[in-house]
PAMARBA-893960 format. One record per residue (C-alpha): residue number from 1; residue in one letter; x, y, z. Coordinates in pm, 1 decimal, always signed. Layout:
// PAMARBA-893960
<nr=NUM; rest=a; east=X; north=Y; up=Z> $
...
This chain:
// PAMARBA-893960
<nr=1; rest=m; east=-351.3; north=-2617.9; up=-165.1> $
<nr=2; rest=s; east=-177.1; north=-2279.2; up=-166.0> $
<nr=3; rest=t; east=+200.6; north=-2297.5; up=-196.7> $
<nr=4; rest=l; east=+475.9; north=-2049.0; up=-118.6> $
<nr=5; rest=v; east=+840.9; north=-2108.5; up=-217.7> $
<nr=6; rest=f; east=+1133.2; north=-1925.2; up=-59.7> $
<nr=7; rest=v; east=+1365.1; north=-1822.0; up=-343.6> $
<nr=8; rest=e; east=+1722.4; north=-1758.8; up=-237.0> $
<nr=9; rest=h; east=+1967.4; north=-1551.7; up=-438.0> $
<nr=10; rest=n; east=+2340.0; north=-1492.6; up=-442.3> $
<nr=11; rest=g; east=+2417.4; north=-1136.9; up=-543.0> $
<nr=12; rest=d; east=+2233.1; north=-1068.2; up=-866.5> $
<nr=13; rest=e; east=+2178.9; north=-1437.9; up=-947.5> $
<nr=14; rest=l; east=+1895.9; north=-1664.6; up=-837.6> $
<nr=15; rest=c; east=+2001.0; north=-1994.9; up=-681.1> $
<nr=16; rest=r; east=+1910.9; north=-2295.4; up=-894.3> $
<nr=17; rest=g; east=+1790.7; north=-2515.1; up=-607.2> $
<nr=18; rest=p; east=+1487.7; north=-2301.2; up=-512.5> $
<nr=19; rest=l; east=+1398.1; north=-2259.1; up=-880.2> $
<nr=20; rest=g; east=+1383.9; north=-2637.4; up=-908.1> $
<nr=21; rest=v; east=+1156.2; north=-2649.5; up=-603.1> $
<nr=22; rest=l; east=+942.3; north=-2381.1; up=-766.7> $
<nr=23; rest=a; east=+906.0; north=-2598.3; up=-1077.8> $
<nr=24; rest=k; east=+806.0; north=-2895.1; up=-860.9> $
<nr=25; rest=a; east=+553.5; north=-2683.6; up=-671.4> $
<nr=26; rest=g; east=+389.3; north=-2604.8; up=-1004.3> $
<nr=27; rest=e; east=+303.3; north=-2973.1; up=-1041.4> $
<nr=28; rest=l; east=+107.9; north=-2961.8; up=-714.2> $
<nr=29; rest=d; east=-50.1; north=-2619.2; up=-731.8> $
<nr=30; rest=d; east=-168.3; north=-2415.4; up=-1030.6> $
<nr=31; rest=d; east=-115.5; north=-2084.1; up=-852.7> $
<nr=32; rest=v; east=+227.3; north=-2097.5; up=-688.1> $
<nr=33; rest=a; east=+374.5; north=-1793.6; up=-512.7> $
<nr=34; rest=a; east=+734.5; north=-1712.5; up=-427.1> $
<nr=35; rest=v; east=+898.6; north=-1485.2; up=-175.0> $
<nr=36; rest=l; east=+1219.4; north=-1297.1; up=-251.2> $
<nr=37; rest=v; east=+1407.9; north=-1106.9; up=+19.5> $
<nr=38; rest=g; east=+1721.3; north=-898.2; up=-27.7> $
<nr=39; rest=g; east=+1890.9; north=-561.6; up=-42.1> $
<nr=40; rest=i; east=+1818.1; north=-272.6; up=-272.4> $
<nr=41; rest=e; east=+1756.6; north=-380.0; up=-634.4> $
<nr=42; rest=v; east=+1661.5; north=-740.5; up=-549.2> $
<nr=43; rest=k; east=+1321.8; north=-660.2; up=-700.2> $
<nr=44; rest=a; east=+1489.8; north=-672.2; up=-1041.3> $
<nr=45; rest=l; east=+1507.1; north=-1050.9; up=-1002.8> $
<nr=46; rest=a; east=+1131.4; north=-1090.7; up=-953.5> $
<nr=47; rest=s; east=+1050.5; north=-1114.8; up=-1324.3> $
<nr=48; rest=e; east=+1301.3; north=-1399.7; up=-1361.7> $
<nr=49; rest=v; east=+1130.9; north=-1585.7; up=-1077.2> $
<nr=50; rest=g; east=+809.0; north=-1559.0; up=-1275.8> $
<nr=51; rest=t; east=+962.7; north=-1737.2; up=-1573.6> $
<nr=52; rest=f; east=+1021.9; north=-2041.1; up=-1352.3> $
<nr=53; rest=g; east=+656.1; north=-2080.6; up=-1259.3> $
<nr=54; rest=a; east=+565.4; north=-1828.9; up=-989.6> $
<nr=55; rest=a; east=+232.6; north=-1657.7; up=-1050.7> $
<nr=56; rest=t; east=+298.8; north=-1414.7; up=-765.2> $
<nr=57; rest=v; east=+629.0; north=-1292.6; up=-622.9> $
<nr=58; rest=h; east=+631.4; north=-1124.7; up=-281.7> $
<nr=59; rest=v; east=+935.2; north=-896.7; up=-258.2> $
<nr=60; rest=a; east=+1084.9; north=-753.4; up=+59.8> $
<nr=61; rest=e; east=+1360.5; north=-511.6; up=-38.0> $
<nr=62; rest=g; east=+1583.5; north=-291.2; up=+174.1> $
<nr=63; rest=d; east=+1924.3; north=-238.0; up=+330.4> $
<nr=64; rest=v; east=+1819.0; north=-435.5; up=+637.1> $
<nr=65; rest=f; east=+1800.0; north=-747.6; up=+419.4> $
<nr=66; rest=t; east=+2138.9; north=-706.5; up=+250.0> $
<nr=67; rest=q; east=+2318.1; north=-952.1; up=+477.7> $
<nr=68; rest=p; east=+2215.1; north=-1322.5; up=+465.9> $
<nr=69; rest=l; east=+2060.3; north=-1332.5; up=+813.5> $
<nr=70; rest=a; east=+1772.2; north=-1562.0; up=+903.1> $
<nr=71; rest=q; east=+1567.6; north=-1360.8; up=+1155.4> $
<nr=72; rest=p; east=+1466.9; north=-1068.7; up=+928.4> $
<nr=73; rest=r; east=+1359.3; north=-1319.9; up=+664.7> $
<nr=74; rest=i; east=+1158.1; north=-1516.5; up=+919.7> $
<nr=75; rest=d; east=+967.2; north=-1197.1; up=+998.1> $
<nr=76; rest=v; east=+892.1; north=-1149.2; up=+627.5> $
<nr=77; rest=l; east=+787.1; north=-1507.1; up=+565.7> $
<nr=78; rest=a; east=+565.4; north=-1521.7; up=+874.8> $
<nr=79; rest=h; east=+389.5; north=-1206.6; up=+756.2> $
<nr=80; rest=v; east=+344.5; north=-1333.7; up=+399.7> $
<nr=81; rest=v; east=+216.4; north=-1675.1; up=+512.3> $
<nr=82; rest=r; east=-37.1; north=-1523.1; up=+746.7> $
<nr=83; rest=e; east=-155.2; north=-1251.3; up=+508.9> $
<nr=84; rest=g; east=-171.9; north=-1482.8; up=+208.8> $
<nr=85; rest=g; east=-316.0; north=-1782.6; up=+392.6> $
<nr=86; rest=y; east=-57.9; north=-2019.5; up=+246.5> $
<nr=87; rest=d; east=-87.2; north=-2376.2; up=+374.8> $
<nr=88; rest=t; east=+242.3; north=-2505.3; up=+230.3> $
<nr=89; rest=v; east=+588.7; north=-2345.3; up=+240.2> $
<nr=90; rest=l; east=+878.0; north=-2506.8; up=+52.5> $
<nr=91; rest=f; east=+1253.5; north=-2447.3; up=+83.4> $
<nr=92; rest=s; east=+1557.9; north=-2578.1; up=-100.5> $
<nr=93; rest=n; east=+1817.5; north=-2677.8; up=+156.4> $
<nr=94; rest=s; east=+2106.1; north=-2441.4; up=+224.8> $
<nr=95; rest=v; east=+2262.9; north=-2307.4; up=+543.5> $
<nr=96; rest=l; east=+2039.7; north=-1999.6; up=+530.0> $
<nr=97; rest=a; east=+1722.5; north=-2182.9; up=+423.5> $
<nr=98; rest=a; east=+1760.5; north=-2440.2; up=+702.6> $
<nr=99; rest=d; east=+1786.7; north=-2162.3; up=+961.8> $
<nr=100; rest=i; east=+1482.8; north=-1985.6; up=+820.1> $
<nr=101; rest=a; east=+1272.4; north=-2302.3; up=+795.9> $
<nr=102; rest=g; east=+1342.3; north=-2398.3; up=+1156.5> $
<nr=103; rest=g; east=+1273.4; north=-2048.0; up=+1284.8> $
<nr=104; rest=l; east=+955.1; north=-2015.8; up=+1080.1> $
<nr=105; rest=a; east=+826.6; north=-2349.9; up=+1208.8> $
<nr=106; rest=a; east=+871.4; north=-2226.0; up=+1565.3> $
<nr=107; rest=r; east=+714.5; north=-1887.0; up=+1487.5> $
<nr=108; rest=l; east=+405.4; north=-2037.4; up=+1323.4> $
<nr=109; rest=d; east=+385.7; north=-2345.2; up=+1548.3> $
<nr=110; rest=a; east=+401.5; north=-2547.8; up=+1227.7> $
<nr=111; rest=g; east=+533.4; north=-2890.4; up=+1133.4> $
<nr=112; rest=l; east=+859.7; north=-2911.1; up=+939.6> $
<nr=113; rest=n; east=+977.2; north=-3213.7; up=+741.6> $
<nr=114; rest=w; east=+1336.7; north=-3195.5; up=+620.5> $
<nr=115; rest=d; east=+1572.3; north=-3374.8; up=+380.8> $
<nr=116; rest=l; east=+1287.4; north=-3449.2; up=+139.0> $
<nr=117; rest=v; east=+1363.4; north=-3551.6; up=-218.4> $
<nr=118; rest=d; east=+1005.3; north=-3535.4; up=-344.0> $
<nr=119; rest=i; east=+659.6; north=-3414.2; up=-247.2> $
<nr=120; rest=v; east=+336.8; north=-3546.5; up=-400.2> $
<nr=121; rest=r; east=-37.6; north=-3560.8; up=-362.5> $
<nr=122; rest=s; east=-176.4; north=-3899.1; up=-254.2> $
<nr=123; rest=d; east=-546.1; north=-3965.1; up=-186.8> $
<nr=124; rest=g; east=-603.3; north=-3597.2; up=-121.0> $
<nr=125; rest=a; east=-311.5; north=-3563.2; up=+120.5> $
<nr=126; rest=v; east=+28.2; north=-3402.8; up=+71.4> $
<nr=127; rest=v; east=+305.3; north=-3658.8; up=+120.3> $
<nr=128; rest=g; east=+679.7; north=-3601.3; up=+141.5> $
<nr=129; rest=k; east=+942.3; north=-3855.6; up=+37.5> $
<nr=130; rest=r; east=+1253.1; north=-3882.9; up=+254.2> $
<nr=131; rest=p; east=+1551.9; north=-4118.7; up=+212.7> $
<nr=132; rest=a; east=+1626.7; north=-4347.9; up=+506.2> $
<nr=133; rest=l; east=+1867.0; north=-4627.1; up=+602.6> $
<nr=134; rest=s; east=+2168.6; north=-4472.7; up=+428.5> $
<nr=135; rest=d; east=+1950.2; north=-4365.3; up=+134.5> $
<nr=136; rest=s; east=+1862.4; north=-4726.2; up=+51.6> $
<nr=137; rest=l; east=+1486.8; north=-4661.5; up=+57.7> $
<nr=138; rest=l; east=+1229.1; north=-4383.9; up=+63.5> $
<nr=139; rest=v; east=+978.2; north=-4333.0; up=+344.4> $
<nr=140; rest=d; east=+654.5; north=-4134.6; up=+332.2> $
<nr=141; rest=v; east=+615.9; north=-3846.1; up=+577.0> $
<nr=142; rest=g; east=+325.4; north=-3612.1; up=+638.6> $
<nr=143; rest=w; east=+197.8; north=-3319.2; up=+844.5> $
<nr=144; rest=r; east=-67.1; north=-3308.6; up=+1115.7> $
<nr=145; rest=s; east=-170.4; north=-2949.6; up=+1049.1> $
<nr=146; rest=t; east=-112.3; north=-2647.1; up=+830.5> $
<nr=147; rest=p; east=+88.5; north=-2456.9; up=+740.8> $
<nr=148; rest=r; east=+311.0; north=-2746.8; up=+642.8> $
<nr=149; rest=l; east=+679.8; north=-2667.7; up=+592.8> $
<nr=150; rest=a; east=+923.1; north=-2875.0; up=+385.8> $
<nr=151; rest=l; east=+1298.9; north=-2846.9; up=+341.9> $
<nr=152; rest=m; east=+1399.6; north=-3022.8; up=+19.3> $
<nr=153; rest=r; east=+1743.7; north=-3166.0; up=-53.1> $
<nr=154; rest=a; east=+1936.3; north=-2932.9; up=-278.5> $
<nr=155; rest=g; east=+1935.8; north=-3048.0; up=-639.3> $
<nr=156; rest=s; east=+1629.6; north=-3271.2; up=-603.6> $
<nr=157; rest=f; east=+1450.2; north=-3100.9; up=-895.0> $
<nr=158; rest=p; east=+1575.4; north=-2940.5; up=-1215.4> $
<nr=159; rest=a; east=+1503.4; north=-2571.9; up=-1269.2> $
<nr=160; rest=v; east=+1270.2; north=-2552.3; up=-1569.2> $
<nr=161; rest=e; east=+1180.0; north=-2224.2; up=-1735.7> $
<nr=162; rest=k; east=+811.0; north=-2199.6; up=-1819.1> $
<nr=163; rest=g; east=+804.3; north=-1850.0; up=-1963.6> $
<nr=164; rest=g; east=+537.1; north=-1713.1; up=-1732.3> $
<nr=165; rest=q; east=+496.3; north=-1363.1; up=-1596.4> $
<nr=166; rest=a; east=+443.2; north=-1298.1; up=-1226.9> $
<nr=167; rest=q; east=+253.9; north=-1032.8; up=-1039.1> $
<nr=168; rest=v; east=+495.3; north=-857.3; up=-803.3> $
<nr=169; rest=h; east=+375.7; north=-757.2; up=-457.3> $
<nr=170; rest=d; east=+587.2; north=-534.4; up=-235.1> $
<nr=171; rest=v; east=+607.0; north=-652.6; up=+125.4> $
<nr=172; rest=s; east=+651.0; north=-406.6; up=+410.5> $
<nr=173; rest=v; east=+720.8; north=-561.3; up=+749.5> $
<nr=174; rest=e; east=+808.7; north=-406.9; up=+1084.0> $
<nr=175; rest=l; east=+1098.2; north=-622.0; up=+1204.4> $
<nr=176; rest=a; east=+1108.7; north=-744.2; up=+1562.3> $
<nr=177; rest=s; east=+1381.9; north=-590.7; up=+1779.6> $
<nr=178; rest=h; east=+1565.6; north=-923.5; up=+1810.9> $
<nr=179; rest=s; east=+1569.3; north=-955.4; up=+1432.7> $
<nr=180; rest=r; east=+1795.1; north=-650.8; up=+1413.6> $
<nr=181; rest=a; east=+2031.4; north=-765.3; up=+1689.4> $
<nr=182; rest=a; east=+2276.1; north=-963.6; up=+1476.7> $
<nr=183; rest=t; east=+2513.6; north=-816.5; up=+1221.3> $
<nr=184; rest=v; east=+2760.4; north=-971.4; up=+979.8> $
<nr=185; rest=v; east=+3112.3; north=-846.2; up=+1050.7> $
<nr=186; rest=d; east=+3282.1; north=-1004.5; up=+749.6> $
<nr=187; rest=r; east=+3202.7; north=-1249.7; up=+473.2> $
<nr=188; rest=v; east=+3458.0; north=-1438.8; up=+263.8> $
<nr=189; rest=v; east=+3359.6; north=-1658.2; up=-30.6> $
<nr=190; rest=q; east=+3595.6; north=-1947.8; up=-94.4> $
<nr=191; rest=a; east=+3672.5; north=-2005.1; up=-461.0> $
<nr=192; rest=d; east=+3573.2; north=-2343.3; up=-604.1> $
<nr=193; rest=s; east=+3902.6; north=-2508.5; up=-694.3> $
<nr=194; rest=g; east=+3763.0; north=-2851.9; up=-771.4> $
<nr=195; rest=p; east=+3712.2; north=-3018.0; up=-1108.6> $
<nr=196; rest=s; east=+3461.0; north=-2883.3; up=-1358.4> $
<nr=197; rest=l; east=+3211.8; north=-3167.9; up=-1349.9> $
<nr=198; rest=e; east=+2905.8; north=-3020.9; up=-1519.3> $
<nr=199; rest=g; east=+3056.3; north=-2986.1; up=-1868.6> $
<nr=200; rest=a; east=+3293.1; north=-3285.4; up=-1866.1> $
<nr=201; rest=p; east=+3243.7; north=-3541.4; up=-2146.4> $
<nr=202; rest=a; east=+3361.0; north=-3822.2; up=-1918.1> $
<nr=203; rest=i; east=+3353.3; north=-3860.3; up=-1541.0> $
<nr=204; rest=v; east=+3521.1; north=-4128.6; up=-1333.5> $
<nr=205; rest=t; east=+3367.9; north=-4138.6; up=-986.9> $
<nr=206; rest=g; east=+3524.1; north=-4314.9; up=-693.3> $
<nr=207; rest=g; east=+3329.4; north=-4457.1; up=-402.7> $
<nr=208; rest=m; east=+3416.7; north=-4607.1; up=-68.1> $
<nr=209; rest=g; east=+3481.9; north=-4933.4; up=-252.0> $
<nr=210; rest=l; east=+3823.3; north=-4792.8; up=-349.6> $
<nr=211; rest=g; east=+3922.8; north=-4861.0; up=+8.1> $
<nr=212; rest=a; east=+4147.3; north=-4563.2; up=+85.6> $
<nr=213; rest=p; east=+4209.9; north=-4206.0; up=-37.2> $
<nr=214; rest=e; east=+4541.6; north=-4300.0; up=-200.1> $
<nr=215; rest=h; east=+4357.8; north=-4545.1; up=-425.4> $
<nr=216; rest=f; east=+4189.5; north=-4251.2; up=-597.7> $
<nr=217; rest=s; east=+4496.6; north=-4254.8; up=-821.9> $
<nr=218; rest=l; east=+4310.1; north=-4527.5; up=-1013.7> $
<nr=219; rest=a; east=+4022.6; north=-4286.7; up=-1082.4> $
<nr=220; rest=e; east=+4262.9; north=-4004.5; up=-1167.5> $
<nr=221; rest=d; east=+4462.4; north=-4216.1; up=-1412.9> $
<nr=222; rest=l; east=+4148.7; north=-4348.9; up=-1582.0> $
<nr=223; rest=a; east=+3997.3; north=-4000.7; up=-1608.3> $
<nr=224; rest=e; east=+4317.9; north=-3871.9; up=-1769.4> $
<nr=225; rest=v; east=+4313.9; north=-4145.8; up=-2033.1> $
<nr=226; rest=l; east=+3945.0; north=-4086.7; up=-2105.9> $
<nr=227; rest=g; east=+3985.1; north=-3708.3; up=-2121.7> $
<nr=228; rest=g; east=+3754.3; north=-3660.1; up=-1826.5> $
<nr=229; rest=v; east=+3751.2; north=-3552.7; up=-1462.6> $
<nr=230; rest=v; east=+3719.0; north=-3724.0; up=-1125.0> $
<nr=231; rest=g; east=+3403.2; north=-3722.4; up=-916.6> $
<nr=232; rest=a; east=+3320.4; north=-3859.8; up=-573.0> $
<nr=233; rest=t; east=+3030.3; north=-3992.1; up=-370.5> $
<nr=234; rest=r; east=+2891.7; north=-3824.7; up=-59.7> $
<nr=235; rest=a; east=+3048.3; north=-4086.2; up=+171.0> $
<nr=236; rest=v; east=+3390.7; north=-4022.0; up=+18.0> $
<nr=237; rest=v; east=+3357.8; north=-3646.8; up=+66.9> $
<nr=238; rest=y; east=+3233.5; north=-3686.4; up=+424.1> $
<nr=239; rest=a; east=+3533.7; north=-3910.8; up=+493.7> $
<nr=240; rest=g; east=+3760.1; north=-3626.9; up=+378.6> $
<nr=241; rest=w; east=+3906.7; north=-3816.5; up=+83.3> $
<nr=242; rest=r; east=+3796.0; north=-3562.7; up=-178.8> $
<nr=243; rest=p; east=+3669.7; north=-3199.9; up=-170.1> $
<nr=244; rest=h; east=+3299.3; north=-3118.5; up=-172.5> $
<nr=245; rest=s; east=+3339.9; north=-2963.1; up=-518.5> $
<nr=246; rest=a; east=+3384.1; north=-3320.1; up=-652.1> $
<nr=247; rest=q; east=+3065.5; north=-3456.2; up=-494.3> $
<nr=248; rest=i; east=+2795.4; north=-3589.4; up=-725.3> $
<nr=249; rest=g; east=+2441.0; north=-3645.0; up=-601.9> $
<nr=250; rest=q; east=+2149.0; north=-3462.9; up=-445.0> $
<nr=251; rest=t; east=+2368.7; north=-3276.4; up=-198.9> $
<nr=252; rest=g; east=+2640.3; north=-3228.3; up=-461.1> $
<nr=253; rest=k; east=+2633.2; north=-3171.3; up=-835.9> $
<nr=254; rest=t; east=+2405.2; north=-3306.6; up=-1105.3> $
<nr=255; rest=v; east=+2590.2; north=-3427.2; up=-1414.8> $
<nr=256; rest=a; east=+2507.1; north=-3584.5; up=-1751.0> $
<nr=257; rest=p; east=+2832.9; north=-3675.3; up=-1931.3> $
<nr=258; rest=k; east=+2858.4; north=-3898.4; up=-2237.1> $
<nr=259; rest=l; east=+3044.9; north=-4154.3; up=-2025.2> $
<nr=260; rest=y; east=+3013.7; north=-4211.4; up=-1651.5> $
<nr=261; rest=v; east=+3242.3; north=-4469.4; up=-1489.3> $
<nr=262; rest=a; east=+3169.0; north=-4565.7; up=-1127.9> $
<nr=263; rest=l; east=+3449.7; north=-4733.5; up=-933.8> $
<nr=264; rest=g; east=+3343.0; north=-4897.4; up=-610.7> $
<nr=265; rest=v; east=+3021.1; north=-4693.9; up=-601.5> $
<nr=266; rest=s; east=+2718.1; north=-4863.1; up=-445.6> $
<nr=267; rest=g; east=+2466.1; north=-4641.7; up=-625.3> $
<nr=268; rest=a; east=+2245.9; north=-4517.1; up=-340.5> $
<nr=269; rest=v; east=+1935.8; north=-4312.8; up=-422.4> $
<nr=270; rest=q; east=+2094.5; north=-3975.7; up=-347.8> $
<nr=271; rest=h; east=+2387.0; north=-4051.4; up=-579.3> $
<nr=272; rest=k; east=+2168.1; north=-4193.0; up=-855.4> $
<nr=273; rest=v; east=+1969.2; north=-3873.0; up=-903.0> $
<nr=274; rest=g; east=+2290.9; north=-3680.9; up=-960.5> $
<nr=275; rest=m; east=+2416.0; north=-3895.5; up=-1251.1> $
<nr=276; rest=q; east=+2130.5; north=-4105.4; up=-1387.5> $
<nr=277; rest=n; east=+2099.5; north=-3891.2; up=-1701.2> $
<nr=278; rest=s; east=+2448.9; north=-3985.3; up=-1819.9> $
<nr=279; rest=e; east=+2445.3; north=-4130.2; up=-2172.7> $
<nr=280; rest=t; east=+2645.6; north=-4441.2; up=-2083.1> $
<nr=281; rest=i; east=+2703.5; north=-4567.2; up=-1730.1> $
<nr=282; rest=v; east=+2975.4; north=-4821.6; up=-1656.1> $
<nr=283; rest=a; east=+2993.1; north=-4967.4; up=-1304.6> $
<nr=284; rest=i; east=+3275.3; north=-5173.8; up=-1154.6> $
<nr=285; rest=n; east=+3199.5; north=-5319.9; up=-813.2> $
<nr=286; rest=k; east=+3281.6; north=-5651.2; up=-648.9> $
<nr=287; rest=d; east=+2940.6; north=-5661.8; up=-475.8> $
<nr=288; rest=p; east=+2694.4; north=-5824.1; up=-720.2> $
<nr=289; rest=r; east=+2404.4; north=-5678.9; up=-518.9> $
<nr=290; rest=a; east=+2517.0; north=-5317.9; up=-550.3> $
<nr=291; rest=p; east=+2214.7; north=-5098.2; up=-641.9> $
<nr=292; rest=i; east=+2408.6; north=-4931.3; up=-924.1> $
<nr=293; rest=f; east=+2390.2; north=-5253.1; up=-1126.1> $
<nr=294; rest=e; east=+2013.2; north=-5204.3; up=-1154.9> $
<nr=295; rest=f; east=+2045.9; north=-4896.1; up=-1377.3> $
<nr=296; rest=c; east=+2393.3; north=-4902.0; up=-1534.2> $
<nr=297; rest=d; east=+2452.6; north=-4985.3; up=-1901.5> $
<nr=298; rest=l; east=+2758.3; north=-5204.1; up=-1843.1> $
<nr=299; rest=a; east=+2812.1; north=-5394.1; up=-1517.4> $
<nr=300; rest=v; east=+3146.7; north=-5543.2; up=-1419.7> $
<nr=301; rest=v; east=+3137.1; north=-5755.9; up=-1105.4> $
<nr=302; rest=a; east=+3502.5; north=-5750.1; up=-1003.9> $
<nr=303; rest=d; east=+3760.0; north=-5583.4; up=-781.5> $
<nr=304; rest=v; east=+3843.0; north=-5234.6; up=-911.1> $
<nr=305; rest=h; east=+4205.5; north=-5283.5; up=-808.4> $
<nr=306; rest=t; east=+4232.2; north=-5572.0; up=-1055.4> $
<nr=307; rest=i; east=+4014.1; north=-5446.6; up=-1342.1> $
<nr=308; rest=v; east=+4115.5; north=-5078.6; up=-1363.0> $
<nr=309; rest=p; east=+4491.9; north=-5138.1; up=-1409.5> $
<nr=310; rest=e; east=+4413.1; north=-5384.3; up=-1690.4> $
<nr=311; rest=l; east=+4170.0; north=-5136.0; up=-1845.1> $
<nr=312; rest=l; east=+4430.6; north=-4860.5; up=-1826.4> $
<nr=313; rest=e; east=+4688.4; north=-5077.1; up=-1999.1> $
<nr=314; rest=l; east=+4443.5; north=-5162.2; up=-2278.0> $
<nr=315; rest=l; east=+4340.3; north=-4799.3; up=-2331.8> $
<nr=316; rest=r; east=+4698.4; north=-4676.9; up=-2335.8> $
<nr=317; rest=r; east=+4796.7; north=-4937.1; up=-2594.5> $
<nr=318; rest=r; east=+4511.5; north=-4824.9; up=-2817.9> $
<nr=319; rest=r; east=+4615.7; north=-4461.5; up=-2786.3> $
<nr=320; rest=s; east=+4978.6; north=-4529.4; up=-2875.9> $
């Protein structure tokens, strides 16, 4: 198995998602390579990529790669895969990575599995793990030929520094004419105005079990008393009840507070991986079969609209 990981960057910082995929790739392959594409001076990031497990870093650097466009990067990746004979190419999901993965699959006539949360070796074969049925179970997926391409859910793996040193190879590619056709006219980055979840000592997360967006006042009041912040599940964010900056899970943020309180949260697989390292997990849900009860520290089978007001009253009395 020879593995190549596309490492995305934002300015002069490497994105954490691809570095996590790089760490995972190291469990499958002893000689993992990475590809880094960007404007002038992106090569300065290559040594950092090496510390996260890449033995080789292929770098394509130049003004033509300054803008985050997919087609020039597809040209680079196709060249690197063919020249290096890589049979596996891994991506961490993002808008750009998804475009590149799809285009590369078409260019190489290769199979692409997407939305994977894990990839393993099983009986000599490479097997991907993908959530199904509203993330209630994992299914095994595979590839019929090589190169095999995989788009992993963002945040599926932690970025782990290994302290290695990579060999850096410069990549020179003649871009196709259509790869130069698009240009970026303007780019505006929206500031993240949501709560600071990663460093919060306590997080109160609301799920669809709260019933309506106005009922998030229960989570807000409880978070205030506990000195914490409010989080949300993917379903809540998709429903437009809370901003994406509050989302916890594989497609949101990964947190590990001292106290995690889940209100009306079912505890699907994608949410679990984003908060399972919390020191103490308290779950309140009226469904006794909710998956979150299988891994929480304290389970309360009850209606959040009854229990939380009583809990707030008790906590406020103790504070006074």
